[in-house]
C-alpha positions in Angstrom: -32.9 -11.2 -55.7 -29.9 -12.4 -53.6 -28.2 -9.1 -54.3 -31.2 -7.1 -53.1 -31.4 -9.2 -49.9 -27.7 -8.7 -49.2 -28.1 -4.9 -49.7 -31.1 -4.7 -47.4 -29.4 -6.8 -44.8 -26.3 -4.6 -45.0 -28.4 -1.4 -44.6 -30.3 -2.9 -41.6 -27.0 -3.9 -40.0 -25.7 -0.4 -40.3 -28.9 1.1 -38.8 -28.8 -1.2 -35.9 -25.1 -0.4 -35.3 -25.9 3.3 -35.4 -28.7 3.0 -32.9 -26.5 0.8 -30.6 -23.6 3.3 -30.7 -26.1 6.3 -30.1 -27.5 4.6 -27.0 -24.0 3.6 -25.8 -22.8 7.2 -26.2 -25.4 8.6 -23.8 -25.4 5.8 -21.2 -23.0 7.8 -19.0 -25.9 10.2 -18.3 -28.3 7.4 -17.3 -28.8 5.8 -13.9 -26.7 4.9 -12.0 -24.5 7.6 -13.3 -27.1 10.3 -13.2 -27.6 12.2 -9.9 -30.0 14.9 -8.7 -29.5 18.6 -9.4 -28.7 20.6 -7.4 -25.8 18.5 -6.2 -24.7 19.0 -2.6 -20.9 18.8 -2.3 -19.6 16.2 0.2 -17.9 18.9 2.4 -21.4 20.4 3.0 -22.6 17.2 4.5 -19.7 17.1 7.1 -20.8 17.6 10.7 -19.1 20.3 12.8 -17.5 17.7 14.9 -16.1 15.8 11.9 -14.8 19.2 10.5 -13.1 20.0 13.8 -11.4 16.6 13.8 -10.1 17.2 10.3 -8.7 20.6 11.3 -6.9 19.0 14.3 -5.5 16.2 12.2 -4.3 18.6 9.5 -2.2 20.6 12.0 -0.9 17.4 13.6 0.3 16.2 10.2 2.2 19.4 9.5 4.1 18.9 12.7 5.3 15.5 11.6 4.7 15.3 7.8 4.2 11.8 6.4 1.3 12.7 4.3 3.0 11.8 1.0 4.9 8.6 0.1 8.2 10.4 0.5 7.7 10.1 4.3 10.0 13.0 5.2 8.8 13.1 8.8 9.8 16.8 9.2 8.2 19.5 11.3 7.1 21.8 8.5 6.8 24.7 10.9 10.6 24.5 11.3 12.0 23.2 8.0 10.8 21.7 4.7 11.0 18.3 3.1 11.3 17.1 -0.5 8.4 19.4 -1.6 10.2 22.5 -0.3 6.9 23.9 1.1 6.4 24.9 4.7 3.4 24.8 7.1 1.8 28.2 7.4 1.5 29.1 3.8 1.4 27.4 0.4 3.0 28.6 -2.9 0.4 29.2 -5.6 1.6 29.6 -9.2 -1.8 30.5 -10.7 -5.4 31.0 -9.8 -7.5 31.2 -12.9 -10.8 30.4 -14.5 -10.3 28.0 -17.4 -13.0 29.2 -19.8 -15.2 26.5 -21.4 -14.0 24.8 -24.5 -10.6 26.6 -24.5 -8.3 24.6 -22.3 -7.6 21.2 -24.0 -6.0 19.8 -20.8 -9.2 20.0 -18.8 -12.0 17.5 -19.4 -15.2 19.0 -21.0 -17.3 17.5 -18.3 -15.4 19.6 -15.8 -15.3 22.8 -17.8 -18.9 22.7 -18.9 -20.4 26.1 -20.0 -18.8 28.3 -17.3 -15.3 26.9 -16.9 -13.4 25.3 -14.1 -11.7 27.3 -11.3 -8.1 26.1 -11.3 -5.5 26.6 -8.5 -2.0 25.5 -9.5 0.2 24.8 -6.5 3.9 25.3 -6.7 6.2 22.5 -5.8 5.7 18.8 -6.1 6.6 15.5 -4.5 7.6 14.0 -7.8 10.4 15.1 -10.1 9.1 14.2 -13.6 11.7 15.0 -16.1 9.0 15.7 -18.7 6.7 17.8 -16.5 4.2 19.7 -18.6 3.9 22.3 -15.8 7.6 22.3 -14.8 7.8 26.1 -14.5 5.3 25.9 -11.6 5.8 22.4 -10.2 9.7 22.3 -10.2 10.1 25.8 -8.9 9.0 27.6 -5.7 7.5 30.4 -7.8 4.2 32.2 -7.2 2.4 33.8 -4.3 2.2 32.8 -0.7 -1.3 32.1 0.6 -2.5 31.1 4.0 -5.3 28.4 4.0 -7.8 31.1 4.9 -6.7 33.3 1.9 -6.8 30.3 -0.3 -10.4 29.5 0.8 -11.4 33.1 0.0 -10.1 32.6 -3.5 -12.3 29.6 -3.9 -15.3 31.6 -3.1 -14.2 34.4 -5.5 -14.0 31.9 -8.3 -17.5 30.7 -7.5 -19.2 34.0 -7.0 -17.4 36.1 -9.6 -16.3 33.4 -12.1 -19.4 31.3 -11.8 -17.2 28.2 -12.2 -18.6 24.7 -12.0 -15.9 23.4 -9.6 -12.7 24.2 -7.8 -9.9 22.3 -9.5 -6.8 21.8 -7.2 -3.8 21.0 -9.4 -0.8 19.2 -7.9 -2.0 19.4 -4.3 -0.4 16.2 -3.0 2.3 17.9 -0.9 0.0 20.5 0.7 -3.0 18.3 1.7 -3.2 19.7 5.3 -3.4 23.3 4.0 -5.9 22.2 1.3 -8.1 20.6 4.0 -8.0 23.8 6.1 -8.8 26.0 3.0 -11.8 23.9 2.1 -13.3 24.0 5.6 -12.8 27.7 5.7 -14.4 28.2 2.3 -17.3 26.1 3.5 -17.9 28.6 6.3 -17.8 31.4 3.7 -20.5 29.9 1.5 -18.6 27.6 -1.0 -21.1 25.3 -2.6 -19.4 23.9 -5.8 -17.6 20.5 -6.0 -13.9 20.1 -5.2 -11.7 18.4 -7.8 -8.5 16.9 -6.5 -6.2 16.9 -9.6 -3.3 14.7 -8.6 -0.3 12.6 -10.0 -1.7 9.7 -8.0 1.5 9.7 -5.8 -0.6 10.0 -2.7 -0.5 8.3 0.7 -3.5 6.5 2.1 -3.3 8.8 5.2 -3.7 11.9 3.1 -6.6 10.4 1.3 -8.2 9.5 4.6 -7.8 13.2 5.6 -9.5 14.3 2.3 -12.4 11.8 2.7 -15.6 13.8 2.9 -14.1 16.9 1.4 -13.3 15.9 -2.2 -16.1 15.3 -4.7 -14.0 14.3 -7.8 -10.7 12.6 -7.8 -8.7 13.3 -11.0 -5.5 11.1 -10.8 -3.0 10.8 -13.7 -1.7 7.2 -13.7 1.6 7.9 -15.5 3.8 4.8 -15.9 3.8 1.2 -14.9 7.3 -0.2 -14.8 9.5 0.5 -11.7 12.6 1.2 -13.9 10.6 3.9 -15.9 9.2 5.7 -12.8 12.7 5.6 -11.2 14.3 7.2 -14.3 11.5 9.6 -15.4 9.6 10.4 -12.1 12.5 9.9 -9.6 10.2 7.6 -7.6 10.7 3.9 -8.0 7.6 3.1 -5.9 5.3 5.2 -8.1 3.1 2.4 -9.7 2.5 0.5 -6.4 1.6 3.7 -4.7 -0.7 4.9 -7.5 -2.6 1.6 -7.5 -3.2 1.8 -3.8 -4.3 5.5 -4.0 -6.7 5.0 -7.0 -8.3 2.1 -5.3 -8.8 4.2 -2.2 -10.2 7.1 -4.3 -12.8 4.8 -5.9 -13.8 3.4 -2.5 -14.6 6.9 -1.4 -16.4 8.4 -4.3 -17.2 5.6 -6.8 -17.6 5.9 -10.6 -18.0 9.3 -12.2 -21.6 10.7 -11.9 -23.2 13.7 -13.7 -26.2 16.0 -13.3 -28.6 16.1 -16.3 -26.7 19.1 -17.8 -23.7 16.8 -18.4 -21.4 18.3 -15.8 -19.5 15.8 -13.6 -20.2 16.3 -9.9 -18.8 13.3 -8.0 -16.7 10.3 -8.7 -13.3 9.1 -10.1 -11.9 10.1 -13.4 -8.5 8.6 -14.3 -6.1 10.2 -16.8 -3.3 8.5 -18.6 -0.9 10.6 -20.6 0.4 8.4 -23.4 4.2 8.7 -23.7 6.5 8.0 -26.6 7.5 4.3 -26.7 5.6 3.6 -23.4 2.4 2.2 -24.9 3.1 -1.2 -23.4 3.0 0.4 -20.0 -0.2 2.2 -21.0 -1.8 -1.1 -21.9 -0.9 -2.6 -18.5 -2.4 0.4 -16.7 -5.7 0.1 -18.6 -5.9 -3.7 -17.9 -5.3 -3.1 -14.3 -7.9 -0.4 -14.1 -10.5 -2.5 -15.8 -9.7 -5.6 -13.7 -9.2 -4.0 -10.3 -11.2 -0.8 -10.1 -14.3 -0.8 -12.3 -15.3 -1.4 -15.9 -17.5 1.6 -15.5 -14.5 3.8 -14.8 -14.3 7.1 -16.7 -11.0 7.3 -18.5 -9.2 10.1 -20.4 -6.4 8.7 -22.6 -4.5 11.9 -23.3 -2.4 12.5 -26.4 -1.0 16.0 -25.7 2.5 14.9 -24.5 5.3 17.1 -25.8 9.0 17.3 -24.8 9.4 19.7 -21.9 11.3 20.4 -18.8 14.6 18.4 -19.0 13.7 16.4 -22.1 15.7 17.3 -25.2 18.0 19.6 -23.3 21.8 19.4 -23.8 23.6 17.1 -21.5 26.0 18.8 -19.1 29.5 18.5 -20.4 32.0 16.8 -18.1 35.0 17.5 -20.2 35.4 13.8 -21.0 34.9 11.9 -24.1 31.3 10.5 -24.3 30.9 7.0 -23.0 28.5 5.3 -25.4 27.7 2.5 -22.8 26.5 4.9 -20.1 23.0 4.9 -18.7 20.5 7.5 -17.6 19.4 7.3 -13.9 17.2 4.3 -13.5 18.9 2.2 -16.1 18.0 3.6 -19.5 20.9 2.8 -22.0 22.4 5.7 -24.0 23.5 4.2 -27.3 24.5 6.8 -29.8 26.1 10.2 -30.2 22.8 12.1 -30.1 21.7 10.4 -26.9 25.1 11.1 -25.4 24.5 14.9 -25.9 20.8 15.2 -25.6 18.9 14.2 -22.4 16.1 11.7 -22.5 16.3 11.3 -26.3 14.0 8.3 -26.2 11.0 10.5 -25.2 12.1 13.6 -27.1 9.2 13.5 -29.6 5.4 13.6 -29.7 3.3 10.4 -29.4 2.1 8.7 -32.6 -1.5 7.8 -33.4 -0.5 4.2 -33.3 0.7 4.5 -29.7 -2.5 6.2 -28.7 -4.7 3.6 -30.5 -2.7 0.7 -28.9 -3.6 2.0 -25.4 -7.2 2.7 -26.4 -7.7 -0.9 -27.8 -6.3 -2.3 -24.5 -8.8 -0.3 -22.6 -11.7 -1.4 -24.7 -10.5 -5.1 -24.7 -10.7 -5.2 -20.9 -14.2 -3.8 -20.9 -13.7 -0.1 -20.2 -16.2 2.0 -22.2 -16.5 5.4 -20.7 -14.0 7.6 -22.4 -13.4 11.3 -22.6 -14.0 11.5 -26.4 -14.6 14.6 -28.6 -18.2 14.9 -29.8 -19.1 14.6 -33.5 -20.9 18.0 -33.6 -19.8 21.6 -33.3 -21.6 22.2 -30.0 -20.3 22.1 -26.5 -18.3 18.9 -25.7 -20.2 17.8 -22.6 
């Protein structure tokens, strides 16, 4: 009798757990995260006066560029700053439609059934040694587009590609031109949301300029420690800047919201690329996000890191005997013969499941619950 009671209780407990998990899985499509369809992009709600002011501000910023944390202060009509991009045109490495369910780096709620229209800008205001898009971001390769030509491509992606959104990848250093292109595309009939896909190394002034134009902010909060960002991103103020930027983004658009078809239309979605040996920093990032932004924040804990760019490349020979007490820029100690001949040996590997799980547990422990997880069926992952 006692055995039967325990068995019945166990089955009932499993059924309750299944029901609770099922309800939890669909809560991101319930109010307050469910919005009306059709969704009207924020730039469509901008008055003609506000649009004119943004155009004027964009041109002014190009004449004295302090729109990213580098604060170069240069007149980009005459010369370039850290990003190496001028004023009248931008360098675009790729313009493409990311087909649904084929690009693992783009969230399913952005790709949907018809794909996301991605614009990859050349150049960057960071110098990440592991950059996964280094062939575009670290080089001035690609095609020159005026803001007007860029806006016309947005409309082509919408009308010909039927994309769910325009996904602007690494746009931090070309915010004035991006603003001008969105306003031009609006006049041409653009009506899909704008996704601002950023490293989170943005200034508050640039985010003020983007306010009212961007529907979805997609920052990647990379690392936490100052020594790590100095060594791997070449920006020792990265974490402090990212925290200010992400807070500002959330103030503008709030938590991520969806239409009933499961497509994200407005809000903040934060990425974190888990890196080898940096899970402690990932935990700190998750705790900060949950404590300071929102426990309803939508988070994508990414596991696709792989050695790229400068990582794993042979160290330049100086003709001297290796010094086994030397350090990498930023203070990382080089301690063996391999590290003396291979650059950034400590991150020259893929991440482990343990490292990924450690970051995920930290996120859950602080109360975060909206994750970009794969679905358990064979259908579309939205």
